Steps between C-alpha positions, in 0.01 A plus 500: 500500500526604133385841384155454336564795269794323335490238225646217710233234551452138607249236403316298766721282717486127443487357850521123566121466508469664159768275356322194631174611339669527162690170512857375458762735359717250317401397148519129583284522812258726311454233234446221752246704693283601203519151348402350835218751540349459148609152377201435275476851352613546142828694507617508137346456156718495188461404133846355433655564156768240580222240538306593183274739690393249768328674792692443823321551831676492836334513839693639796575139599650448153702819535647387831581155365675634190689769694622238746619285207710791374639560849596135547666494157698814583613351831601180318716707265676667793310828489478628855434806708620815329558335159349689210247335271414687181172438317450575131134425443194686386173482696444127542440268798860371500625858538296542819616163634862594421458836676368348822704182466818706516369667816411162654859388440634812672637646176478855365263504201601714199219539241657598165325704233373295207515824300880513530720464196766231497769746608274637774440148628874445516531815711214399733638149555848633570381779730269270697763240580237229454618142546178352358282609206144369465356596161265413217646400165293732281249782519324559172772535237768568762735214592637552849678165466704633207572825686627324810700247297671791323566689825644194673694408187689830512701358787447415864712800598199724434267296726719334761209452742254328264507124566150364429253579219159333468244583232126444457417263338828344380697430820260607774363158594856369536585799721195441722563125525830569672302628798326169562784397730458809720247455785219751542626570851816655354292772335306564820825535691626765255173692524514496880857633494421788259431844648340815352844668509663232282574588139226373272457693174681689225296725271664656197387851412369557148661832413521595133820705514745284703573141595238359739588529869467195721293589807560263794212447747450295812198268541296758685488746209290301248304305760381809685399646163299182426294541818461879480400501134239230548329749732563799271340326201217343699586147387302201632466127434253594226755711313587374153772735383628505142828660402785463254735710715812289567646369824829687454321833565377594844152554353482143374675346799331692784175648372401218268644180646572567869193708582270252324650202686484684834122509461460147361393623156585373152748639246386448140840513329603615155855443378517822300241764429270418208174695495282239333623220724462722807134566419436127449663418834303767687174369356573127539650522850244749634773743603402752768803731487701589188844638586652687206723785404307793346615437143407131530146595602477732198620218274227273639239764419628524142473123442218382268369260769471769767137596450370141488711350781300403809685684778207510741704322768735800535442678830821684591508747213440856617803718452562297184272694269538267200343204684236711673382614154445145372129433425487175703684630809319630807785500750515555874441868585678456834829405327748742345834411344759573773757766421830544675871567478793261516799351320711185469723620783202490739358183344197700378263722698616755757171690505158414362124545514306175559233384258229610745594868449280734299595609150548856624741376766693296243547813289610718789841342573699177498374403841647469846808304599448128544587329830870500578594769246668839550528801269702820518487790252818707480631804318741382233757773562504512881381150593264654757153357555245728329160608624189305409362609166846584362653291222836339564701180453326192641703280738371173642566241769290208610429132541502421127804709402770301320816374666715655226571480126701204377864601477449801729553542871228637726708816542481553123121455497386697807602815683666486840160487672375214284272701269464403135480788251234389254571751223134605515362845577181567695349622825294403803180693569368610839295179530807280448410391146780451247513694172740400220613769259741302281854380452765756592698416187198553271377836628458756222618854585274737312508875567619441856227246580530122541283279282470129574456280189350226718221727625393572143526137392290380796222745418491379139422147617144627545478622139295242304689569175855480635669159489857598593642840596850618582619852583851615410690821562555709189754788489343845473687830450263699721393259776815281503284186459141419411297181541448305178221241512536193278173311458387179337120487472275196523400359167247718318515791748498855367678766709712805436739702713230744610264229627773319695627824651144600594457164678814565703410862589203366695730281710836670548634855532512682170877547506541122512298437182745397224566776250538251215327169419644246258269221383654163414353235273370173649796289613746785446564572869828318578442260791714251690472133407243462778286776348474673837746791480588757237863490388588866542817499290316351203208740547739795521663394171156468339395843629821665381459348155134599477541856621818541299323380188235765553 
């Protein structure tokens, strides 16, 4: 019996009955079950730039058929259990069919980032050990075909595993036709022989300061997240979810795609985020749930078509203040945007509040542990478990924890008891709710106190004038370090340092309020190619130049 005063907690157990109620825990069996359950429901909608904007609509029956075609083609090309199949596609129906088709063939699917540079793609392909690459030829002005031709042309020694490449639309039909000789029963036999413990997925982290890490998961990790997140987000057959978040992130793969399919809903797809196109899709397709990053929502609000767009179909909006403010949106008062804590290494959520929680509850913590998860909070210096309410390093175990990093042994990834050190700092309260303070490597030491940049940045998401915010440590002769807030405002907003600091004083302890605020011009905040993360090295150089100039 564990000591209830210590920060060592477990989520609910997943007994066999609970597992049965959720559904299969392999990606292939998951697909077959949801497609068999909702065959006539619309699963995917996509305006295809490679087909001159033609609107493609797939039912779940279509999704199963196309995924099986991919699986049969892979089997025909000798791709079997444990082989690795990389995908290099943006959000499009073929990307989803490739994802599940690889699983149906017993392969490990490796979604690659379409934001990667040519050299980064070479690293991802080499690190993954993929024998097959399924891709699209172009995305906007980017030619993936040219990139891959160049990478392969550098010499087979760099990619000894890569044997087959098929691209939409140039060689894809030929690739699929090879599967015509493979009977459907062969796919069913592979699915029946696949277990939740078999390897099924590689996710590459999207760090901005080092080469992406390949995170290897078994089938159970993503599939359990699909089922759990469908419940967390309150998805149903009537859900029409729009997002531009990509499949190579856990948010796009689990929260957008998997959780929508688990409920029999529809994913209205967008290849890359474009505010005007997103508004047109939401209006035309009668979207019920927009799923965006905070800065994307702010960009939508700034678009000239925002005020006149008919978004009256949106229901799942509360907790996303931009959409709730739209003049045509009423929303469902019983739904709040779920909040939680997780990472690629746990295939997304470890803890969370479901959409049925109150707004006050959402703000109070990052929720309780999900079924099958474990959390321990330890003192960094001693390694001892701390008391509840005390900050420490967060360690996790559980049913969706990775197998290991590519190129690393399990002993290099976990401690001797199997715990994974997340690199995050936080605590568990007396009710068993999880609180996240920040990244251990980013903590600012100011006058003997710890300041978490993430805590400040999260609070500023509620500020209507702030589009993007990032907090950096700045040397200080008296306090050792101070927090410097870098802010890019929404277009036309008028704020100064005093008003932003006053906003924060109402939400966080006074010692955590940044001592300095630096305002950046529109578009000046240096972001990754995906536009989702601030590039800290570039921001630091900008800050040093700006402050030095003054």
